[in-house]
C-alpha positions, 0 to 999 in steps of 0.5 A: 400867226404871231406868237406865242399864244397866251394859252394852249389847247382850247376846243371848237365844236362841230355839229351835223347838217340839219336846220333847225336842230331839235335841241336848238333853243334859238335860231335865225339868220343875219349878215353872216348867215344861219345861226343856232344856239345850244344851251346847257344849264345856263351856258350858251353856245352859238353855232354858224352854218358853214356851207360846202365849198372849195379852197386852197389849204396851206399857204403859198411859197412866198408868204411871210413866216410860213412853215415848210409843212404848209404845202398849198393844195386844193380841198373840196368840202362836199358837205356843209357843217355847223361850227361853234362861232367861238371857242368853248367857254369856261362856263360851257365846259363847267356846265358839262364837266363840273370843273374848270382847268383853265389858267385865266379864270377871271371871266367865265366867258373866257375860252377854256384852256389847259385841256388835252385832246383826250379831255376834249373827247370826254367833254364831247362824249358827256355833251352828247350824253346830256343832249341826245342828237347833238352828235358833237365832234371836233372839226377836221383841220381842213374844216377848221382852216376853211372856216378860219379863212372865210373865203379869203386867200391872205395870211389872215382873214382880216388881210395881209397883217393884223393888229391887237385890236383884231387879234389877241396875241403878244404885240411885242412880236408883230407879224411880217414887220408890222408895228408893235402893239398891245400885249394883254398877257391873258385871254379875252372873253370869246366874241370880244374881238371882231369876227371874220366874214362868216361870223366866227370869232378869235379864229386867230390868236387867244387860244390854240384849238384842237382839231379831230385829225392828226398832224401829217404831211400835206398832199400836193394833189386835190383832196 
C-alpha cells in the first residue's frame, strides 16, 4: 500500500461463528452479505460475516513495489467468522475504555489510533467483560488479508491501482506510477470511503490495523 499511513496502530474486531448473536441489537442481510450490530452505550459497531474459503496469501513475484516477505502461498480458512466492517472508532474505544488516545480527535467516528497491541488486548478484555458472550479478539493475519482481498487477486481490492477517492493515503506518493492526488493529512471517519465487495471499509489506508499473530516468514506450502 502507498505510504506513509496517516496514523499507526488501529484495531479490528473478530467475533465467533453464530447468527444472530444474543447481544446483537440489529441484524440483516444486504448485497454484501450478513451483518450484525454491536452496541456499547451510544457507540455502535457493525460486523460482517466472512464465509470460509481458500485464497493465495502474499503477492506474486512480479507485483510492483512488493516486499521480499510476501511469499505467495495457499491458505484455507475452514471456519467462518464475524469481522468489524470498519476499524474501531474513537467513540467505541471511549465507551469501553473511558479515554481517547488518538491524535486526530476532530470527529468521534474517526478510527482510534496511537494504541499498542497490548492496549488493544486490554480493550478487548474490557469489552468482553462488559458484554458477556461477545468473545472478541483480533483477527489473525490470514483472516485479515482474506477479508481485505474480498475474493480479488490484484494488489488492491479495487484493482491494480487506487486513488485518494477510494483510499486515504498521501497522494504525493502514488502506487506504481499512478497519478498524484489529494493528501488529506488526517484520518477520515470510518465508512466514509468505498467498501470492498464484502462490505468492509478502509481496509487500505487511513490507519494500520493490529492482527492477533506475530510477524514471521511465510511458508511456501499450503496452510
